[in-house]
N, C-alpha and C positions, 0 to 999 in steps of 0.2 A: 811820200816817204822817200827819204834820202838814202842813197846806197851806203851800206855798212862796209867800212874799210878797216878791218881790225888789225891788219898786218902792215899798215902804213903809218909811221909816226907823225907824218904831216897833219893827220886828222885827229890826233889824241885830244886836243883841246876842244874838239867838236863832237865829243862822245863817240869818236871813231867813225864819224859819218862824213861822206864826201859832200862837196858843195853842189853836186848834181843829183837831181831826183831820178827815180827809175823811169818815169815817163820821158824826161829829157834825154836820158841815156838811150832809150829805145828810139827816140826821134833822131838822135845823132847816128845811131847804128843804121837806120833807114837812109838818112841823108848820105852818109859816107859810102854805104853799099851802092847807091845809085851813082855817086860821084866817081868812085874808083872801079865800079863794076866788079867788085870782089867783096863778098861778105866776110871772108877771113881777114883781109886787110882792114876792113871797117871795124871788125871786132877788136883787132890789135890796137887800133887807134883809140877806140872808145875806152878800152881797158887802161891805156896810157893816160887819157884825159881824166878818168874817174879815179885812178890811182890804185888799181888792182893789177896783179900780175896776169899776163896772158898765158894760157896753157893750151897747146895744140890738142891734146887728148880730150880735154873738156869741151873744146870747140867742136871736135869731130863727133862726140857723143851728142851734143846739142843738135848738130846738123842732122844726124840720123833720126832723132826724134821728130824733127820738123818735116821730114819726108812723108 
């Protein structure tokens, strides 16, 4: 399943879906977390790649649930 990106006009012709699937996005997150030693920086970069806006409060909420 490819990531739904409804607020990015770049993906309008693709039914609002990114060219990166959820599994690949998770793999990128893991890779960049290891590379940068920062999950937050990795999340920012993956959001940029996928085409969705990054949000600090959403990230913080996600991180709290992961603990």
